[in-house]
LUMGU-150798 format. One record per atom (N, C-alpha, C): residue number from 1; residue in three letters; atom name; x, y, z. Coordinates in Angstrom, 2 decimals, decimal comma. Layout:
! LUMGU-150798
+-----+---------+-------+---------+---------+---------+
: num : residuo : atomo :       x :       y :       z :
+-----+---------+-------+---------+---------+---------+
: NUM :     ALA :    CA :       X :       Y :       Z :
...
+-----+---------+-------+---------+---------+---------+
END
This chain:
! LUMGU-150798
+-----+---------+-------+---------+---------+---------+
: num : residuo : atomo :       x :       y :       z :
+-----+---------+-------+---------+---------+---------+
:   1 :     UNK :     N :  110,69 :   95,76 :  105,22 :
:   1 :     UNK :    CA :  111,43 :   96,54 :  104,26 :
:   1 :     UNK :     C :  110,66 :   96,62 :  102,96 :
:   2 :     UNK :     N :  110,59 :   97,81 :  102,41 :
:   2 :     UNK :    CA :  109,92 :   98,04 :  101,14 :
:   2 :     UNK :     C :  110,91 :   98,66 :  100,17 :
:   3 :     UNK :     N :  110,93 :   98,15 :   98,97 :
:   3 :     UNK :    CA :  111,72 :   98,73 :   97,88 :
:   3 :     UNK :     C :  110,75 :   99,09 :   96,78 :
:   4 :     UNK :     N :  110,89 :  100,30 :   96,26 :
:   4 :     UNK :    CA :  110,01 :  100,79 :   95,21 :
:   4 :     UNK :     C :  110,82 :  101,05 :   93,95 :
:   5 :     UNK :     N :  110,32 :  100,54 :   92,83 :
:   5 :     UNK :    CA :  110,93 :  100,77 :   91,53 :
:   5 :     UNK :     C :  109,92 :  101,56 :   90,70 :
:   6 :     UNK :     N :  110,30 :  102,77 :   90,31 :
:   6 :     UNK :    CA :  109,39 :  103,61 :   89,52 :
:   6 :     UNK :     C :  110,03 :  103,95 :   88,18 :
:   7 :     UNK :     N :  109,19 :  104,10 :   87,18 :
:   7 :     UNK :    CA :  109,65 :  104,50 :   85,86 :
:   7 :     UNK :     C :  108,48 :  104,52 :   84,91 :
:   8 :     UNK :     N :  108,63 :  105,25 :   83,83 :
:   8 :     UNK :    CA :  107,56 :  105,33 :   82,84 :
:   8 :     UNK :     C :  107,45 :  104,00 :   82,12 :
:   9 :     UNK :     N :  106,34 :  103,80 :   81,44 :
:   9 :     UNK :    CA :  106,09 :  102,56 :   80,71 :
:   9 :     UNK :     C :  107,21 :  102,34 :   79,70 :
:  10 :     UNK :     N :  107,73 :  101,12 :   79,69 :
:  10 :     UNK :    CA :  108,80 :  100,77 :   78,75 :
:  10 :     UNK :     C :  110,20 :  101,05 :   79,26 :
:  11 :     UNK :     N :  110,33 :  101,43 :   80,52 :
:  11 :     UNK :    CA :  111,66 :  101,76 :   81,06 :
:  11 :     UNK :     C :  112,40 :  100,56 :   81,64 :
:  12 :     UNK :     N :  111,79 :   99,38 :   81,63 :
:  12 :     UNK :    CA :  112,47 :   98,17 :   82,08 :
:  12 :     UNK :     C :  112,18 :   97,74 :   83,50 :
:  13 :     UNK :     N :  111,12 :   98,27 :   84,09 :
:  13 :     UNK :    CA :  110,77 :   97,92 :   85,47 :
:  13 :     UNK :     C :  110,45 :   96,44 :   85,61 :
:  14 :     UNK :     N :  109,62 :   95,91 :   84,73 :
:  14 :     UNK :    CA :  109,21 :   94,51 :   84,84 :
:  14 :     UNK :     C :  110,39 :   93,59 :   84,59 :
:  15 :     UNK :     N :  111,25 :   93,94 :   83,66 :
:  15 :     UNK :    CA :  112,44 :   93,12 :   83,42 :
:  15 :     UNK :     C :  113,32 :   93,10 :   84,66 :
:  16 :     UNK :     N :  113,50 :   94,26 :   85,30 :
:  16 :     UNK :    CA :  114,29 :   94,33 :   86,53 :
:  16 :     UNK :     C :  113,63 :   93,50 :   87,63 :
:  17 :     UNK :     N :  112,29 :   93,58 :   87,72 :
:  17 :     UNK :    CA :  111,56 :   92,82 :   88,73 :
:  17 :     UNK :     C :  111,72 :   91,32 :   88,50 :
:  18 :     UNK :     N :  111,65 :   90,87 :   87,26 :
:  18 :     UNK :    CA :  111,82 :   89,45 :   86,93 :
:  18 :     UNK :     C :  113,20 :   88,97 :   87,38 :
:  19 :     UNK :     N :  114,23 :   89,77 :   87,16 :
:  19 :     UNK :    CA :  115,57 :   89,40 :   87,59 :
:  19 :     UNK :     C :  115,64 :   89,29 :   89,11 :
:  20 :     UNK :     N :  115,00 :   90,25 :   89,81 :
:  20 :     UNK :    CA :  115,00 :   90,22 :   91,28 :
:  20 :     UNK :     C :  114,22 :   89,01 :   91,81 :
:  21 :     UNK :     N :  113,10 :   88,69 :   91,17 :
:  21 :     UNK :    CA :  112,28 :   87,55 :   91,58 :
:  21 :     UNK :     C :  113,07 :   86,25 :   91,41 :
:  22 :     UNK :     N :  113,70 :   86,09 :   90,28 :
:  22 :     UNK :    CA :  114,47 :   84,87 :   90,03 :
:  22 :     UNK :     C :  115,67 :   84,75 :   90,95 :
:  23 :     UNK :     N :  116,30 :   85,87 :   91,30 :
:  23 :     UNK :    CA :  117,40 :   85,84 :   92,26 :
:  23 :     UNK :     C :  116,87 :   85,46 :   93,64 :
:  24 :     UNK :     N :  115,70 :   85,97 :   93,99 :
:  24 :     UNK :    CA :  115,10 :   85,65 :   95,29 :
:  24 :     UNK :     C :  114,75 :   84,17 :   95,39 :
:  25 :     UNK :     N :  114,39 :   83,55 :   94,26 :
:  25 :     UNK :    CA :  114,06 :   82,13 :   94,27 :
:  25 :     UNK :     C :  115,26 :   81,31 :   94,74 :
:  26 :     UNK :     N :  116,46 :   81,79 :   94,47 :
:  26 :     UNK :    CA :  117,66 :   81,08 :   94,87 :
:  26 :     UNK :     C :  118,15 :   81,50 :   96,26 :
:  27 :     UNK :     N :  117,97 :   82,77 :   96,59 :
:  27 :     UNK :    CA :  118,61 :   83,33 :   97,78 :
:  27 :     UNK :     C :  117,73 :   83,43 :   99,02 :
:  28 :     UNK :     N :  116,43 :   83,56 :   98,85 :
:  28 :     UNK :    CA :  115,54 :   83,78 :   99,99 :
:  28 :     UNK :     C :  115,38 :   82,51 :  100,81 :
:  29 :     UNK :     N :  115,38 :   82,63 :  102,14 :
:  29 :     UNK :    CA :  115,22 :   81,44 :  102,98 :
:  29 :     UNK :     C :  113,78 :   80,94 :  103,03 :
:  30 :     UNK :     N :  112,82 :   81,80 :  102,75 :
:  30 :     UNK :    CA :  111,41 :   81,41 :  102,80 :
:  30 :     UNK :     C :  110,79 :   81,39 :  101,42 :
:  31 :     UNK :     N :  109,47 :   81,38 :  101,41 :
:  31 :     UNK :    CA :  108,73 :   81,36 :  100,15 :
:  31 :     UNK :     C :  108,65 :   82,76 :   99,55 :
:  32 :     UNK :     N :  108,60 :   82,80 :   98,22 :
:  32 :     UNK :    CA :  108,54 :   84,06 :   97,49 :
:  32 :     UNK :     C :  107,25 :   84,10 :   96,69 :
:  33 :     UNK :     N :  106,58 :   85,25 :   96,74 :
:  33 :     UNK :    CA :  105,31 :   85,44 :   96,05 :
:  33 :     UNK :     C :  105,44 :   86,62 :   95,10 :
:  34 :     UNK :     N :  104,85 :   86,51 :   93,93 :
:  34 :     UNK :    CA :  104,83 :   87,61 :   92,97 :
:  34 :     UNK :     C :  103,38 :   87,86 :   92,57 :
:  35 :     UNK :     N :  102,94 :   89,11 :   92,75 :
:  35 :     UNK :    CA :  101,56 :   89,50 :   92,42 :
:  35 :     UNK :     C :  101,61 :   90,43 :   91,23 :
:  36 :     UNK :     N :  100,83 :   90,14 :   90,21 :
:  36 :     UNK :    CA :  100,78 :   90,99 :   89,03 :
:  36 :     UNK :     C :   99,35 :   91,09 :   88,51 :
:  37 :     UNK :     N :   99,11 :   92,09 :   87,68 :
:  37 :     UNK :    CA :   97,80 :   92,26 :   87,06 :
:  37 :     UNK :     C :   97,83 :   91,55 :   85,71 :
:  38 :     UNK :     N :   97,44 :   90,30 :   85,69 :
:  38 :     UNK :    CA :   97,49 :   89,50 :   84,47 :
:  38 :     UNK :     C :   98,45 :   88,34 :   84,66 :
:  39 :     UNK :     N :   98,85 :   87,75 :   83,54 :
:  39 :     UNK :    CA :   99,76 :   86,60 :   83,59 :
:  39 :     UNK :     C :  100,96 :   86,81 :   82,67 :
:  40 :     UNK :     N :  101,48 :   88,01 :   82,66 :
:  40 :     UNK :    CA :  102,57 :   88,36 :   81,77 :
:  40 :     UNK :     C :  103,86 :   87,60 :   82,09 :
:  41 :     UNK :     N :  104,14 :   87,40 :   83,36 :
:  41 :     UNK :    CA :  105,42 :   86,82 :   83,77 :
:  41 :     UNK :     C :  105,39 :   85,29 :   83,93 :
:  42 :     UNK :     N :  104,34 :   84,65 :   83,51 :
:  42 :     UNK :    CA :  104,18 :   83,21 :   83,73 :
:  42 :     UNK :     C :  105,40 :   82,40 :   83,31 :
:  43 :     UNK :     N :  105,96 :   82,69 :   82,16 :
:  43 :     UNK :    CA :  107,07 :   81,89 :   81,64 :
:  43 :     UNK :     C :  108,43 :   82,51 :   81,92 :
:  44 :     UNK :     N :  108,45 :   83,65 :   82,60 :
:  44 :     UNK :    CA :  109,71 :   84,35 :   82,84 :
:  44 :     UNK :     C :  110,28 :   84,13 :   84,24 :
:  45 :     UNK :     N :  109,43 :   83,70 :   85,17 :
:  45 :     UNK :    CA :  109,93 :   83,55 :   86,54 :
:  45 :     UNK :     C :  110,07 :   82,07 :   86,91 :
:  46 :     UNK :     N :  110,94 :   81,82 :   87,86 :
:  46 :     UNK :    CA :  111,25 :   80,47 :   88,33 :
:  46 :     UNK :     C :  109,98 :   79,76 :   88,80 :
:  47 :     UNK :     N :  109,87 :   78,48 :   88,55 :
:  47 :     UNK :    CA :  108,65 :   77,74 :   88,87 :
:  47 :     UNK :     C :  108,40 :   77,60 :   90,38 :
:  48 :     UNK :     N :  109,41 :   77,87 :   91,22 :
:  48 :     UNK :    CA :  109,19 :   77,81 :   92,66 :
:  48 :     UNK :     C :  108,46 :   79,05 :   93,20 :
:  49 :     UNK :     N :  108,38 :   80,09 :   92,40 :
:  49 :     UNK :    CA :  107,74 :   81,34 :   92,83 :
:  49 :     UNK :     C :  106,24 :   81,20 :   92,68 :
:  50 :     UNK :     N :  105,52 :   81,60 :   93,71 :
:  50 :     UNK :    CA :  104,05 :   81,59 :   93,66 :
:  50 :     UNK :     C :  103,61 :   82,84 :   92,93 :
:  51 :     UNK :     N :  103,11 :   82,69 :   91,70 :
:  51 :     UNK :    CA :  102,66 :   83,80 :   90,87 :
:  51 :     UNK :     C :  101,15 :   83,95 :   91,03 :
:  52 :     UNK :     N :  100,72 :   85,15 :   91,38 :
:  52 :     UNK :    CA :   99,29 :   85,42 :   91,61 :
:  52 :     UNK :     C :   98,81 :   86,48 :   90,64 :
:  53 :     UNK :     N :   97,72 :   86,18 :   89,94 :
:  53 :     UNK :    CA :   97,08 :   87,13 :   89,05 :
:  53 :     UNK :     C :   96,05 :   87,90 :   89,88 :
:  54 :     UNK :     N :   96,33 :   89,15 :   90,19 :
:  54 :     UNK :    CA :   95,45 :   89,97 :   91,04 :
:  54 :     UNK :     C :   94,07 :   90,17 :   90,42 :
:  55 :     UNK :     N :   93,98 :   90,09 :   89,11 :
:  55 :     UNK :    CA :   92,69 :   90,28 :   88,43 :
:  55 :     UNK :     C :   91,70 :   89,20 :   88,85 :
:  56 :     UNK :     N :   92,19 :   87,99 :   89,06 :
:  56 :     UNK :    CA :   91,32 :   86,88 :   89,47 :
:  56 :     UNK :     C :   90,67 :   87,13 :   90,83 :
:  57 :     UNK :     N :   91,31 :   87,93 :   91,66 :
:  57 :     UNK :    CA :   90,81 :   88,17 :   93,02 :
:  57 :     UNK :     C :   90,13 :   89,52 :   93,19 :
:  58 :     UNK :     N :   89,98 :   90,25 :   92,08 :
:  58 :     UNK :    CA :   89,28 :   91,53 :   92,08 :
:  58 :     UNK :     C :   89,80 :   92,49 :   93,16 :
:  59 :     UNK :     N :   91,10 :   92,64 :   93,19 :
:  59 :     UNK :    CA :   91,74 :   93,58 :   94,13 :
:  59 :     UNK :     C :   91,58 :   94,97 :   93,52 :
:  60 :     UNK :     N :   90,61 :   95,72 :   94,03 :
:  60 :     UNK :    CA :   90,29 :   97,01 :   93,41 :
:  60 :     UNK :     C :   90,49 :   98,21 :   94,32 :
:  61 :     UNK :     N :   91,13 :   97,99 :   95,47 :
:  61 :     UNK :    CA :   91,42 :   99,11 :   96,37 :
:  61 :     UNK :     C :   92,59 :   98,71 :   97,27 :
:  62 :     UNK :     N :   93,19 :   99,71 :   97,89 :
:  62 :     UNK :    CA :   94,28 :   99,41 :   98,81 :
:  62 :     UNK :     C :   93,78 :   98,68 :  100,06 :
:  63 :     UNK :     N :   92,56 :   98,97 :  100,46 :
:  63 :     UNK :    CA :   91,99 :   98,26 :  101,61 :
:  63 :     UNK :     C :   91,87 :   96,77 :  101,32 :
:  64 :     UNK :     N :   91,36 :   96,44 :  100,14 :
:  64 :     UNK :    CA :   91,24 :   95,03 :   99,74 :
:  64 :     UNK :     C :   92,64 :   94,40 :   99,63 :
:  65 :     UNK :     N :   93,59 :   95,16 :   99,10 :
:  65 :     UNK :    CA :   94,95 :   94,65 :   98,93 :
:  65 :     UNK :     C :   95,60 :   94,36 :  100,29 :
:  66 :     UNK :     N :   95,36 :   95,22 :  101,28 :
:  66 :     UNK :    CA :   95,87 :   94,96 :  102,63 :
:  66 :     UNK :     C :   95,31 :   93,65 :  103,18 :
:  67 :     UNK :     N :   94,03 :   93,44 :  102,99 :
:  67 :     UNK :    CA :   93,40 :   92,20 :  103,43 :
:  67 :     UNK :     C :   93,95 :   91,00 :  102,69 :
:  68 :     UNK :     N :   94,20 :   91,15 :  101,40 :
:  68 :     UNK :    CA :   94,73 :   90,06 :  100,59 :
:  68 :     UNK :     C :   96,12 :   89,65 :  101,07 :
:  69 :     UNK :     N :   96,98 :   90,63 :  101,29 :
:  69 :     UNK :    CA :   98,34 :   90,33 :  101,75 :
:  69 :     UNK :     C :   98,32 :   89,74 :  103,16 :
:  70 :     UNK :     N :   97,46 :   90,26 :  104,00 :
:  70 :     UNK :    CA :   97,33 :   89,70 :  105,36 :
:  70 :     UNK :     C :   96,87 :   88,25 :  105,29 :
:  71 :     UNK :     N :   95,94 :   87,96 :  104,39 :
:  71 :     UNK :    CA :   95,46 :   86,59 :  104,20 :
:  71 :     UNK :     C :   96,54 :   85,66 :  103,66 :
:  72 :     UNK :     N :   97,35 :   86,17 :  102,73 :
:  72 :     UNK :    CA :   98,47 :   85,37 :  102,23 :
:  72 :     UNK :     C :   99,38 :   84,96 :  103,37 :
:  73 :     UNK :     N :   99,70 :   85,93 :  104,21 :
:  73 :     UNK :    CA :  100,61 :   85,65 :  105,31 :
:  73 :     UNK :     C :   99,96 :   84,72 :  106,35 :
:  74 :     UNK :     N :   98,68 :   84,93 :  106,61 :
:  74 :     UNK :    CA :   97,98 :   84,07 :  107,57 :
:  74 :     UNK :     C :   97,97 :   82,62 :  107,09 :
:  75 :     UNK :     N :   97,94 :   82,42 :  105,79 :
:  75 :     UNK :    CA :   97,93 :   81,07 :  105,24 :
:  75 :     UNK :     C :   99,31 :   80,46 :  105,08 :
:  76 :     UNK :     N :  100,36 :   81,30 :  105,16 :
:  76 :     UNK :    CA :  101,71 :   80,79 :  104,96 :
:  76 :     UNK :     C :  102,71 :   81,71 :  105,68 :
:  77 :     UNK :     N :  103,08 :   81,35 :  106,88 :
:  77 :     UNK :    CA :  104,01 :   82,16 :  107,66 :
:  77 :     UNK :     C :  105,44 :   82,10 :  107,13 :
:  78 :     UNK :     N :  105,70 :   81,27 :  106,14 :
:  78 :     UNK :    CA :  107,04 :   81,14 :  105,59 :
:  78 :     UNK :     C :  107,32 :   82,10 :  104,44 :
:  79 :     UNK :     N :  106,39 :   82,98 :  104,11 :
:  79 :     UNK :    CA :  106,63 :   83,96 :  103,04 :
:  79 :     UNK :     C :  107,67 :   84,96 :  103,52 :
:  80 :     UNK :     N :  108,74 :   85,11 :  102,75 :
:  80 :     UNK :    CA :  109,81 :   86,03 :  103,14 :
:  80 :     UNK :     C :  109,88 :   87,25 :  102,22 :
:  81 :     UNK :     N :  109,36 :   87,15 :  101,00 :
:  81 :     UNK :    CA :  109,44 :   88,27 :  100,07 :
:  81 :     UNK :     C :  108,22 :   88,26 :   99,15 :
:  82 :     UNK :     N :  107,61 :   89,43 :   99,01 :
:  82 :     UNK :    CA :  106,48 :   89,59 :   98,10 :
:  82 :     UNK :     C :  106,85 :   90,65 :   97,07 :
:  83 :     UNK :     N :  106,72 :   90,30 :   95,81 :
:  83 :     UNK :    CA :  106,95 :   91,23 :   94,71 :
:  83 :     UNK :     C :  105,60 :   91,63 :   94,14 :
:  84 :     UNK :     N :  105,41 :   92,93 :   93,90 :
:  84 :     UNK :    CA :  104,16 :   93,43 :   93,35 :
:  84 :     UNK :     C :  104,48 :   94,22 :   92,09 :
:  85 :     UNK :     N :  104,02 :   93,74 :   90,95 :
:  85 :     UNK :    CA :  104,28 :   94,41 :   89,69 :
:  85 :     UNK :     C :  103,12 :   95,34 :   89,35 :
:  86 :     UNK :     N :  103,45 :   96,59 :   89,10 :
:  86 :     UNK :    CA :  102,49 :   97,61 :   88,68 :
:  86 :     UNK :     C :  101,38 :   97,82 :   89,72 :
:  87 :     UNK :     N :  101,79 :   98,23 :   90,89 :
:  87 :     UNK :    CA :  100,91 :   98,39 :   92,04 :
:  87 :     UNK :     C :   99,67 :   99,23 :   91,73 :
:  88 :     UNK :     N :   99,85 :  100,40 :   91,15 :
:  88 :     UNK :    CA :   98,70 :  101,29 :   90,91 :
:  88 :     UNK :     C :   97,73 :  100,70 :   89,89 :
:  89 :     UNK :     N :   98,23 :   99,93 :   88,93 :
:  89 :     UNK :    CA :   97,35 :   99,29 :   87,95 :
:  89 :     UNK :     C :   96,49 :   98,22 :   88,63 :
:  90 :     UNK :     N :   97,07 :   97,49 :   89,57 :
:  90 :     UNK :    CA :   96,32 :   96,44 :   90,26 :
:  90 :     UNK :     C :   95,11 :   97,02 :   90,98 :
:  91 :     UNK :     N :   95,32 :   98,11 :   91,71 :
:  91 :     UNK :    CA :   94,22 :   98,69 :   92,49 :
:  91 :     UNK :     C :   93,40 :   99,69 :   91,69 :
:  92 :     UNK :     N :   93,84 :  100,02 :   90,48 :
:  92 :     UNK :    CA :   93,09 :  100,95 :   89,64 :
:  92 :     UNK :     C :   93,09 :  102,36 :   90,17 :
:  93 :     UNK :     N :   94,24 :  102,80 :   90,69 :
:  93 :     UNK :    CA :   94,32 :  104,12 :   91,31 :
:  93 :     UNK :     C :   95,54 :  104,85 :   90,77 :
:  94 :     UNK :     N :   95,49 :  106,18 :   90,85 :
:  94 :     UNK :    CA :   96,65 :  106,98 :   90,49 :
:  94 :     UNK :     C :   97,67 :  106,91 :   91,61 :
:  95 :     UNK :     N :   98,90 :  107,16 :   91,27 :
:  95 :     UNK :    CA :   99,98 :  107,16 :   92,25 :
:  95 :     UNK :     C :   99,86 :  108,44 :   93,08 :
:  96 :     UNK :     N :   99,55 :  108,30 :   94,36 :
:  96 :     UNK :    CA :   99,38 :  109,48 :   95,19 :
:  96 :     UNK :     C :   99,41 :  109,16 :   96,68 :
:  97 :     UNK :     N :   98,62 :  109,91 :   97,43 :
:  97 :     UNK :    CA :   98,62 :  109,81 :   98,89 :
:  97 :     UNK :     C :   98,22 :  108,41 :   99,37 :
:  98 :     UNK :     N :   97,21 :  107,80 :   98,74 :
:  98 :     UNK :    CA :   96,79 :  106,46 :   99,16 :
:  98 :     UNK :     C :   97,90 :  105,43 :   98,91 :
:  99 :     UNK :     N :   98,62 :  105,61 :   97,82 :
:  99 :     UNK :    CA :   99,75 :  104,72 :   97,51 :
:  99 :     UNK :     C :  100,82 :  104,88 :   98,58 :
: 100 :     UNK :     N :  101,09 :  106,11 :   98,97 :
: 100 :     UNK :    CA :  102,06 :  106,38 :  100,02 :
: 100 :     UNK :     C :  101,66 :  105,70 :  101,33 :
: 101 :     UNK :     N :  100,39 :  105,79 :  101,69 :
: 101 :     UNK :    CA :   99,90 :  105,14 :  102,92 :
: 101 :     UNK :     C :  100,02 :  103,62 :  102,82 :
: 102 :     UNK :     N :   99,72 :  103,06 :  101,65 :
: 102 :     UNK :    CA :   99,82 :  101,62 :  101,47 :
: 102 :     UNK :     C :  101,27 :  101,16 :  101,61 :
: 103 :     UNK :     N :  102,20 :  101,89 :  101,02 :
: 103 :     UNK :    CA :  103,62 :  101,53 :  101,14 :
: 103 :     UNK :     C :  104,08 :  101,60 :  102,59 :
: 104 :     UNK :     N :  103,60 :  102,60 :  103,32 :
: 104 :     UNK :    CA :  103,94 :  102,70 :  104,76 :
: 104 :     UNK :     C :  103,38 :  101,50 :  105,52 :
: 105 :     UNK :     N :  102,16 :  101,09 :  105,16 :
: 105 :     UNK :    CA :  101,57 :   99,90 :  105,80 :
: 105 :     UNK :     C :  102,40 :   98,66 :  105,48 :
: 106 :     UNK :     N :  102,79 :   98,51 :  104,20 :
: 106 :     UNK :    CA :  103,63 :   97,36 :  103,82 :
: 106 :     UNK :     C :  104,91 :   97,34 :  104,63 :
: 107 :     UNK :     N :  105,50 :   98,50 :  104,82 :
: 107 :     UNK :    CA :  106,74 :   98,60 :  105,58 :
: 107 :     UNK :     C :  106,54 :   98,14 :  107,02 :
: 108 :     UNK :     N :  105,47 :   98,60 :  107,64 :
: 108 :     UNK :    CA :  105,17 :   98,19 :  109,02 :
: 108 :     UNK :     C :  104,85 :   96,70 :  109,10 :
: 109 :     UNK :     N :  104,03 :   96,22 :  108,16 :
: 109 :     UNK :    CA :  103,65 :   94,81 :  108,14 :
: 109 :     UNK :     C :  104,89 :   93,94 :  107,93 :
: 110 :     UNK :     N :  105,77 :   94,36 :  107,03 :
: 110 :     UNK :    CA :  106,99 :   93,62 :  106,76 :
: 110 :     UNK :     C :  107,92 :   93,56 :  107,95 :
: 111 :     UNK :     N :  108,06 :   94,69 :  108,65 :
: 111 :     UNK :    CA :  108,90 :   94,72 :  109,85 :
: 111 :     UNK :     C :  108,36 :   93,78 :  110,92 :
: 112 :     UNK :     N :  107,06 :   93,82 :  111,11 :
: 112 :     UNK :    CA :  106,42 :   93,00 :  112,14 :
: 112 :     UNK :     C :  106,53 :   91,51 :  111,83 :
: 113 :     UNK :     N :  106,43 :   91,14 :  110,55 :
: 113 :     UNK :    CA :  106,37 :   89,74 :  110,16 :
: 113 :     UNK :     C :  107,61 :   89,23 :  109,43 :
: 114 :     UNK :     N :  108,68 :   90,02 :  109,45 :
: 114 :     UNK :    CA :  109,94 :   89,62 :  108,82 :
: 114 :     UNK :     C :  109,77 :   89,30 :  107,34 :
: 115 :     UNK :     N :  109,14 :   90,21 :  106,63 :
: 115 :     UNK :    CA :  108,91 :   90,07 :  105,19 :
: 115 :     UNK :     C :  109,47 :   91,27 :  104,46 :
: 116 :     UNK :     N :  109,87 :   91,04 :  103,21 :
: 116 :     UNK :    CA :  110,32 :   92,12 :  102,34 :
: 116 :     UNK :     C :  109,29 :   92,29 :  101,23 :
: 117 :     UNK :     N :  109,16 :   93,53 :  100,76 :
: 117 :     UNK :    CA :  108,26 :   93,83 :   99,66 :
: 117 :     UNK :     C :  109,02 :   94,64 :   98,61 :
: 118 :     UNK :     N :  108,84 :   94,28 :   97,36 :
: 118 :     UNK :    CA :  109,39 :   95,04 :   96,24 :
: 118 :     UNK :     C :  108,23 :   95,33 :   95,30 :
: 119 :     UNK :     N :  108,01 :   96,61 :   95,02 :
: 119 :     UNK :    CA :  106,88 :   97,04 :   94,19 :
: 119 :     UNK :     C :  107,36 :   97,87 :   93,01 :
: 120 :     UNK :     N :  106,66 :   97,74 :   91,89 :
: 120 :     UNK :    CA :  106,90 :   98,63 :   90,76 :
: 120 :     UNK :     C :  105,68 :   99,50 :   90,57 :
: 121 :     UNK :     N :  105,92 :  100,72 :   90,11 :
: 121 :     UNK :    CA :  104,86 :  101,66 :   89,77 :
: 121 :     UNK :     C :  105,21 :  102,29 :   88,43 :
: 122 :     UNK :     N :  104,26 :  102,29 :   87,50 :
: 122 :     UNK :    CA :  104,48 :  102,91 :   86,20 :
: 122 :     UNK :     C :  104,16 :  104,40 :   86,29 :
: 123 :     UNK :     N :  105,15 :  105,15 :   86,68 :
: 123 :     UNK :    CA :  105,06 :  106,60 :   86,74 :
: 123 :     UNK :     C :  106,48 :  107,14 :   86,87 :
: 124 :     UNK :     N :  106,67 :  108,33 :   86,40 :
: 124 :     UNK :    CA :  107,98 :  108,97 :   86,52 :
: 124 :     UNK :     C :  108,31 :  109,15 :   88,00 :
: 125 :     UNK :     N :  109,53 :  108,84 :   88,36 :
: 125 :     UNK :    CA :  109,95 :  108,94 :   89,76 :
: 125 :     UNK :     C :  109,83 :  110,37 :   90,29 :
: 126 :     UNK :     N :  109,83 :  111,35 :   89,42 :
: 126 :     UNK :    CA :  109,68 :  112,74 :   89,86 :
: 126 :     UNK :     C :  108,28 :  113,03 :   90,39 :
: 127 :     UNK :     N :  107,32 :  112,15 :   90,10 :
: 127 :     UNK :    CA :  105,94 :  112,33 :   90,59 :
: 127 :     UNK :     C :  105,72 :  111,68 :   91,95 :
: 128 :     UNK :     N :  106,74 :  111,03 :   92,49 :
: 128 :     UNK :    CA :  106,62 :  110,35 :   93,78 :
: 128 :     UNK :     C :  106,41 :  111,37 :   94,89 :
: 129 :     UNK :     N :  105,53 :  111,03 :   95,83 :
: 129 :     UNK :    CA :  105,30 :  111,89 :   96,98 :
: 129 :     UNK :     C :  106,51 :  111,79 :   97,92 :
: 130 :     UNK :     N :  106,58 :  112,71 :   98,86 :
: 130 :     UNK :    CA :  107,69 :  112,71 :   99,81 :
: 130 :     UNK :     C :  107,77 :  111,38 :  100,58 :
: 131 :     UNK :     N :  106,62 :  110,84 :  100,96 :
: 131 :     UNK :    CA :  106,60 :  109,58 :  101,68 :
: 131 :     UNK :     C :  107,05 :  108,40 :  100,84 :
: 132 :     UNK :     N :  106,90 :  108,49 :   99,53 :
: 132 :     UNK :    CA :  107,29 :  107,39 :   98,64 :
: 132 :     UNK :     C :  108,79 :  107,43 :   98,35 :
: 133 :     UNK :     N :  109,38 :  108,62 :   98,42 :
: 133 :     UNK :    CA :  110,80 :  108,78 :   98,07 :
: 133 :     UNK :     C :  111,71 :  107,92 :   98,94 :
: 134 :     UNK :     N :  111,34 :  107,69 :  100,19 :
: 134 :     UNK :    CA :  112,23 :  106,92 :  101,06 :
: 134 :     UNK :     C :  112,31 :  105,45 :  100,67 :
: 135 :     UNK :     N :  111,40 :  104,98 :   99,81 :
: 135 :     UNK :    CA :  111,42 :  103,59 :   99,38 :
: 135 :     UNK :     C :  112,14 :  103,39 :   98,04 :
: 136 :     UNK :     N :  112,46 :  104,49 :   97,37 :
: 136 :     UNK :    CA :  113,14 :  104,38 :   96,05 :
: 136 :     UNK :     C :  114,56 :  103,94 :   96,19 :
+-----+---------+-------+---------+---------+---------+
END
């Protein structure tokens, strides 16, 4: 399952994500991971959440990101929910067809491995492609 949160900068996406992450820390049966570009949420999320700074791992494409998420799961089969803050900023790409393909891959990967994904994208929801709309 993939959930997508879109909105322009300053619309409250990260605040909403922090609330969802902290709720997941209490409610999720497995481990919860949060991936962000930087360390903005360090003091805002529950200490049980595994916070990953994507900049440290040089995730610069969706292909690399697919490998990174696959590696996370290979190292810990107990991950039940992955939160990704500012997806397009992490990979350094505009929100478009490649983003749509990545979200579809996340959906398939999540179904296969019983994982949920919640992603934020800093862009107006009206710019979402048809394939992205089903995750909003």
